[in-house]
C-alpha positions in Angstrom: -159.1 164.0 72.4 -155.5 164.5 71.6 -153.4 165.3 74.4 -149.6 166.7 74.4 -147.6 168.2 77.1 -145.1 171.3 76.5 -142.4 172.3 79.0 -140.9 175.3 77.1 -142.1 178.2 75.5 -139.9 180.8 73.5 -141.5 184.0 72.4 -139.2 186.0 69.8 -139.7 189.7 69.4 -137.6 191.1 66.5 -136.5 194.6 67.8 -135.1 197.0 65.3 -135.2 200.6 66.3 -138.2 200.1 68.8 -137.4 202.4 71.3 -141.0 203.7 71.3 -142.8 200.5 71.9 -140.0 197.9 73.5 -140.3 199.2 77.2 -143.7 198.6 77.3 -143.6 195.3 75.4 -141.0 193.9 77.9 -143.2 194.8 81.1 -146.2 193.6 79.5 -144.6 190.3 78.7 -143.4 190.0 82.4 -146.6 190.6 83.5 -148.3 188.0 81.4 -145.6 185.6 82.4 -146.3 186.3 86.1 -150.1 185.6 85.6 -149.3 182.0 84.3 -147.7 180.8 87.6 -150.2 178.1 88.0 -149.6 176.7 84.3 -146.2 174.2 84.6 -144.7 175.7 81.6 -141.4 178.0 81.3 -141.6 180.8 79.1 -138.6 182.9 77.9 -139.2 186.1 76.0 -136.3 186.3 73.1 -135.9 189.9 72.2 -133.5 190.4 68.8 -131.4 193.7 68.9 -131.1 194.0 65.2 -128.1 196.6 65.4 -130.7 199.4 66.2 -129.2 202.9 66.1 -131.6 204.2 68.5 -131.9 203.3 72.4 -133.8 200.2 72.1 -130.4 198.3 72.6 -129.7 200.2 75.9 -133.5 199.6 77.1 -133.5 196.1 76.8 -130.0 195.9 78.7 -131.9 197.0 81.7 -133.7 193.8 81.8 -131.0 191.4 80.5 -130.9 189.9 84.4 -134.2 188.8 84.5 -134.4 185.2 83.9 -137.7 185.2 81.3 -135.9 187.8 79.1 -133.0 187.0 76.7 -131.2 189.5 74.3 -129.7 188.5 70.9 -127.8 191.0 69.7 -126.9 191.4 65.8 -124.5 193.6 64.3 -123.9 194.7 60.7 -122.9 193.5 58.3 -125.1 190.3 59.2 -128.0 192.4 60.9 -130.9 194.0 59.0 -131.2 191.3 56.5 -135.2 190.9 57.3 -136.9 189.5 59.8 -136.7 185.8 58.9 -133.0 185.8 59.0 -133.2 187.6 62.6 -135.4 184.8 63.8 -133.3 182.1 62.5 -130.3 183.6 64.7 -132.8 183.5 67.8 -133.8 179.9 66.8 -130.2 179.0 66.7 -129.9 180.3 70.3 -133.0 178.7 71.4 -131.4 175.3 70.1 -128.3 176.0 71.9 -130.6 175.5 75.5 -131.4 172.0 74.2 -134.9 171.9 74.7 -137.3 168.9 73.6 -138.7 169.7 70.0 -142.1 168.2 70.6 -142.4 169.4 74.2 -141.3 173.6 73.0 -143.3 176.1 71.6 -142.0 179.0 69.6 -143.8 182.2 69.3 -143.3 185.0 66.9 -144.7 188.6 67.9 -144.1 192.2 66.9 -142.6 194.5 69.2 -145.9 196.5 69.7 -147.9 193.5 70.7 -149.2 192.8 74.3 -149.3 188.5 74.6 -151.8 188.5 77.7 -151.3 185.1 80.0 -154.7 184.5 78.7 -153.8 184.4 75.1 -150.5 182.5 76.2 -152.9 179.8 77.9 -155.0 179.7 75.1 -152.2 178.8 72.8 -150.9 176.2 75.2 -154.4 174.6 75.3 -154.6 174.4 71.5 -151.3 172.8 71.1 -152.3 170.6 73.8 -155.3 169.5 72.4 -154.6 169.3 68.8 -152.1 167.9 66.3 -151.1 171.4 64.7 -147.7 172.2 64.3 -148.7 175.9 64.2 -151.5 178.1 66.0 -152.3 181.6 64.7 -154.2 184.1 67.0 -156.2 186.6 65.5 -155.2 190.2 65.3 -156.9 193.1 66.6 -156.0 197.1 65.4 -155.8 198.7 68.9 -155.4 202.4 67.6 -158.3 203.2 65.7 -158.5 206.8 65.7 -158.6 207.5 61.7 -160.3 206.3 58.5 -157.1 204.3 57.6 -156.6 202.4 61.3 -160.2 201.8 61.2 -160.2 200.2 57.9 -157.5 198.0 59.1 -159.2 196.8 62.1 -162.2 195.9 59.6 -159.7 194.3 57.4 -157.8 191.9 60.3 -160.7 191.8 62.7 -163.3 190.5 59.9 -162.1 189.8 56.7 -158.8 188.1 57.4 -160.6 186.5 60.5 -163.1 184.7 58.0 -160.4 183.8 55.7 -158.5 181.7 58.2 -161.6 180.2 59.5 -162.6 179.0 56.3 -158.9 177.7 55.5 -159.2 175.8 58.9 -161.9 174.1 57.5 -159.9 173.2 54.1 -157.1 172.3 55.6 -154.9 174.6 57.2 -154.5 178.1 58.7 -152.0 180.3 57.2 -149.3 182.0 59.7 -149.9 185.7 59.8 -146.8 187.3 61.3 -148.1 188.6 64.4 -149.6 186.2 67.4 -147.9 182.9 65.3 -146.6 179.9 67.2 -145.0 176.9 66.2 -143.8 173.8 67.9 -139.9 173.7 67.6 -139.9 170.6 65.9 -142.0 172.2 62.9 -139.5 175.4 63.3 -136.5 173.5 63.2 -137.6 171.5 60.0 -139.0 174.4 58.2 -137.1 177.4 59.3 -137.0 180.9 57.7 -135.8 181.8 54.3 -135.4 185.3 54.3 -138.5 186.0 52.2 -140.4 189.6 52.1 -143.4 188.1 53.3 -141.6 185.2 55.7 -145.0 184.2 57.4 -146.4 183.1 54.1 -143.4 181.7 53.3 -142.7 179.8 56.5 -146.5 178.4 56.2 -146.1 177.2 52.4 -142.8 175.6 53.4 -144.7 174.1 56.3 -147.6 172.8 54.3 -145.2 171.1 51.8 -143.7 169.1 54.5 -147.1 167.7 56.0 -147.6 170.4 59.0 -150.9 171.7 59.6 -152.2 175.1 61.2 -154.9 175.9 63.4 -156.7 179.3 63.8 -158.0 181.1 67.1 -160.8 183.4 66.0 -161.4 184.4 69.9 -157.6 184.9 71.0 -156.8 188.2 69.4 -153.3 189.9 69.9 -153.4 193.9 70.0 -151.2 195.3 66.8 -150.6 199.2 66.2 -152.1 200.0 62.6 -150.2 202.0 60.2 -151.5 205.6 60.8 -149.8 207.4 57.4 -150.6 206.6 53.9 -147.0 206.6 52.8 -146.2 204.2 55.7 -149.1 202.0 54.4 -148.2 201.9 50.9 -144.5 200.6 52.1 -145.9 197.9 54.3 -148.4 196.7 51.7 -145.9 197.0 49.1 -143.3 194.7 50.6 -146.4 192.4 51.4 -147.6 192.1 48.2 -143.9 191.7 46.5 -143.6 188.7 48.9 -146.5 187.1 47.7 -145.4 187.4 44.2 -142.1 186.0 45.1 -144.0 182.9 46.6 -146.1 182.5 43.4 -143.1 182.3 41.5 -140.9 180.3 44.0 -143.5 177.5 44.9 -146.5 177.9 42.4 -145.5 174.4 40.6 -144.4 172.5 43.6 -147.8 173.7 45.6 -149.7 172.3 42.4 -148.2 168.7 42.6 -148.1 168.9 46.3 -150.2 165.8 47.4 -150.1 167.0 51.3 -152.2 170.1 50.7 -156.0 169.4 50.2 -157.3 170.8 46.9 -159.5 173.6 48.1 -156.7 174.8 50.4 -154.6 175.1 47.2 -157.5 177.0 45.1 -157.4 179.8 48.3 -153.4 179.8 48.3 -153.6 180.2 44.4 -156.3 182.7 44.6 -154.2 184.6 47.4 -151.2 184.6 45.2 -152.6 185.3 42.0 -154.1 188.2 43.3 -151.7 191.2 43.1 -151.2 190.2 39.6 -154.8 189.8 38.6 -155.1 193.7 40.7 -152.5 194.8 37.6 -155.1 194.2 35.1 -158.0 195.2 37.0 -156.9 198.6 38.1 -155.4 199.4 34.9 -158.7 198.4 33.1 -160.4 200.8 35.8 -158.2 203.5 34.8 -158.8 203.2 30.6 -162.1 202.9 31.1 -162.6 206.4 32.9 -162.6 208.2 30.0 -165.3 206.2 28.3 -167.2 206.3 31.6 -166.9 210.2 31.6 -167.9 210.1 27.7 -171.0 208.2 28.3 -172.1 210.1 31.3 -172.4 212.9 29.1 -173.8 211.4 26.1 -176.1 209.0 28.1 -176.3 210.2 31.3 -179.3 208.4 32.7 -178.7 205.2 31.4 -174.8 205.6 33.1 -176.0 206.5 36.3 -178.1 203.6 36.7 -175.2 201.3 35.6 -173.1 203.1 38.1 -175.8 203.0 40.9 -176.3 199.3 40.2 -172.3 198.8 40.6 -172.0 200.9 44.0 -175.1 199.3 45.7 -173.5 195.7 44.8 -170.1 197.1 46.3 -172.1 198.4 49.1 -174.6 195.5 50.0 -171.0 193.1 49.9 -169.5 195.2 52.4 -172.8 195.7 54.3 -172.8 191.6 54.5 -169.4 191.4 55.9 -169.8 194.5 58.4 -172.7 192.5 59.4 -170.5 189.4 60.3 -168.3 191.7 62.2 -171.3 192.9 64.4 -172.2 189.2 65.2 -168.6 188.4 66.0 -167.4 187.5 70.0 -164.9 190.5 69.8 -166.6 193.4 71.9 -163.9 195.7 70.8 -164.7 195.3 67.1 -168.7 195.3 67.4 -168.3 198.6 69.1 -166.1 200.1 66.5 -167.9 198.8 64.0 -171.4 199.8 65.4 -170.0 203.6 65.8 -168.1 203.6 62.1 -170.7 201.6 60.5 -171.3 204.3 57.5 -167.8 204.8 57.3 -166.8 201.1 57.0 -169.6 200.4 54.4 -169.0 203.0 52.3 -165.4 203.6 52.7 -164.6 200.1 51.6 -164.4 200.9 48.0 -162.4 203.9 48.9 -159.8 201.8 51.0 -159.4 199.2 48.2 -158.4 202.1 45.9 -156.0 203.3 48.1 -154.4 200.1 47.8 -154.5 200.6 43.8 -150.5 201.3 43.4 -149.5 198.7 45.6 -149.3 196.1 43.2 -147.6 198.2 40.7 -144.8 199.5 42.8 -144.4 195.9 44.1 -144.1 194.1 40.4 -141.5 197.0 39.6 -139.4 196.1 42.6 -139.6 192.7 41.7 -138.7 192.9 38.3 -135.5 195.0 39.4 -134.8 192.5 42.0 -135.1 195.0 45.0 -135.7 192.9 47.6 -134.6 195.1 50.7 -136.5 194.7 54.0 -138.9 197.6 54.8 -140.0 197.6 58.2 -143.1 198.7 59.5 -142.9 201.4 61.8 -144.0 201.5 65.4 -144.8 204.9 67.6 -146.2 203.4 70.6 -148.9 204.0 73.4 -151.3 202.6 71.0 -151.7 199.2 72.6 -154.5 198.9 75.2 
C-alpha cells in the first residue's frame, strides 16, 4: 500500500459577489477544521475577493484575524479575469509561504460549498494511499426543489458519477471544479490558464504531464444547483464553449500523447466532440419535425408506432440510469430519486432539449471571440 505524508492543506475559495453565501461558508469551513484536530495537518482556507461590489469583502474582513483564514484581495483592472486567473493569484501567495510541494494539498471549492471534516479526512486518506496528483470528490445538488434542480442532481449524482468511475478504470478521473484537490507539486507544474472550463483545461494539461487523478464516489460535496433557466443557459454555455476551446487547443496534442491511455483518450474526445455533434443532431431534429408532422397526418398509425419505439428506448435508458442511482450509497440521492422517479425518467428527454440552445450560443460566441467569464450566481440557504 502506497503511503505518503502531508503536512499542509490550502483550500482556495473564489468569491466574487458572494454576500449571500460567504459567511455561512467561512463558518462551515472553520467548523470542519475544528473537527480535524486529531489529524496532524495544517489547514488554511484562502478566500479570493475578486473585487466584489457587494458586501463580500467586508464580510470576509470579519474573519481575517483567524489563523485558518487568509484573504487574497484582487482589484480592477486585474480582477474579474476568470476563475483560473484568480486561482493562480492565490497559488502565488501559497507558494510565498514556502510549503513543501510534495507534502501540501491544494483544494478548490465553490463559495456555496460545505467541505465537511469527514470529506477533508477522506481526501487526505486518498492522497496518502495513492500515487494520484489529483483527487476529485463527488458532487451533490443540495437545493432540489424544482424540476431543473432535480435533474441537475440526477446529472451530477448519477451520470457524472458513473463517467468518473469509468474514467478511473481507464486511467484517470477528470477535475470537475468544485471538490477538486491536487498536490502542490502538480498545481505548480500545471497551473491554470484562464480557460472558460478551467477544470478540464487543468486536467488535460495534467494528463499531458503524466499526472493522474482519482475519484471518490462516496465522498460528496454539496453544491447549489442553478434555479432559473436563464442562469442555467449561461452556466452551460460557458462550460460548452470551454470544451470547444479545449478541443481546438489540445486535440492534436492529446491524440499524439503517449502518456494518456487509449480508452481515456476516446472518452476525452467523445466529451470534447459532443457539443459539435449536438449542433447537427438538434438541427437535424428541427428539420425533421415538419416531415414528422406530415407523416403523422398521412400515416398516423405507422408514425405513432415509430415515435412510441423511440420514446420507449429513451425511457428505458433513463430508467436504467435511474436504477443505478437507486443502488448508490448516497442516501439523499436515493430518497430524491424514489420521490421523483417518474419525473426523472420521463423528464430526462425534456432536460436534454432544454440544453438544445447551448451549443449554438457557445459556437456563436467562439466564432466572435467572446471569451468573457460569466460566473454562476449563488443565492445561499441551500446547502445542508
